[in-house]
C-alpha angles and dihedrals in degrees: 000000000000126000093263095051090047091054090047090051092051092050091048092052091050092050090048091052092051090047091051091051093052097041095046092048093049093047091048091050093052093047092046092052092045092057093050105268113153108268098219091052092047093051093044097053091042093052092047091049094049093043092053090045092051091047090054093045092052091046091050091053091056101038141033094213099142095180092057090048091054092052089046089057092048090054089046089054091050090052088050090054088055088051089054089054088057095046138351089222089080089076085095089073090063089083089067091050091051091052092050093045092055090050100045105031133060114260094260095049091042090056091050092047092048092049092050094049090045089057088050090056088056095043095051096065089045090053095050104029105019092237141058125212124235093235089055092052094047094041093052091048092051091046092050094050092044094048093047092048092047093051093047089050089051089055091052089049090054092048092049090049091051091048090051092049091050090048091050092048092048091049091049091049091048090050092050090048091050091050090049090048092050091048091049091048092049091047093049093046089052091046092049090049091051091050092050092050095045091047091050093049093047092050092046091050091047094048096045121018096027092050093046093051090048089052091050090051093050093048092049091048092050094048093050090071094045103050122084094192109102093205092050090047091055091047092050091049089051090050090049091050093048091047090051090051090047090052091052090049091049091051090051092050092048090049091052092048094050112092110256095228094049099027094142091048093241126112094202091059091050091049090049090054091050092052093045091053091046092050093050095046101041106021092238119151107240135190134187122199118185126182112236089226095061104126128215107283133216115260095250091053093049091048093048093050092044091051089049091053092047093051094044095047090047088056091048091052096045105035116008100075085210130160098200137032128183128197120196128188110198132185107218119175101304093331131094115217123194116194122193115187130175133181095226134126095284120196141249096238119023090194088068094057118129115257107222125205095231095075102038111233089349125208095349089062092044090052090053090050091050091053090048089056091049095259138102142232119219123189124195123182143145131182108282093001101092131241126283127191124188118189117188125186135162115260090235096049125210123264110246 
């Protein structure tokens, strides 16, 4: 059953309930008049009953106040008892009361209410005719049981429909999250690839063209002092000047090719800049510890660890209410581990953390990226005990 069919079923049941109320009241009126009940009294109690029923139906459509609905049904039952005083033919309306009782009351109270109204359907013929027929007793009992069972089944139908709606909504949310995660992964893979290529080109240019131009400049400068030919001296000075300009241009090109976040090629320096900025902007006390044995890392590993630090520090700033945060970069047997620990408020369930917009998909995305690189992301936290993140990744990385 999809959400649309569930809503259609609920509306159909409501319309059926209203139709039952009208039809049973009209039939009871006609039967009451046919057996000699006073017409003004029959019409009066019927109008009051239907008016009160409509008032409750309209109120229920606008509000979910269950307590008021229960008292509304109690008053409706009292009006029905007055109808029985006018004519025993109004016992037909009891079926509607049994339906409503099963829907509004708990099972125990609904059974008590149904039993009490069932006794009233037996007492009414005794009051007016001095006797009650066996078919009437059995028929009322069957009607009471059937109405109560039908209303309880309707409740289960509503609950099942709500469960299905919640399941569908959760599946849709999970699908959207998966799509976002895939987009973030693709973006980061592309970004890491760009960084690798730009880093490679900048190093190649530095190690080849830049060195050659520097050599040309040095040679030209040395030969200026050795030559006695004025024309050659001017040419060599021109060559030296052009080589100097070429070196400046090469340095500018290399600077533009180098990723802004890792422009000096060192993750520790990038982490230090992050902490310095955090300390200036938030007043937090920060500390960075780096093992001396941490080797140079591939671009994709540096980017993944830097993104982890950015996301974690953003959470510290926005949610942790911390006064101190410490970042450690540790060399551990072919693996690099980055620990980020704060002394903030922590939380009972880190899976319930808020995903902010400043860090994309946040730590869930970072964890997926760590796994893609052959590493892992571990989160430890308790209320009042701070928040600790440990990201581990191989020093070689894994091509994604």
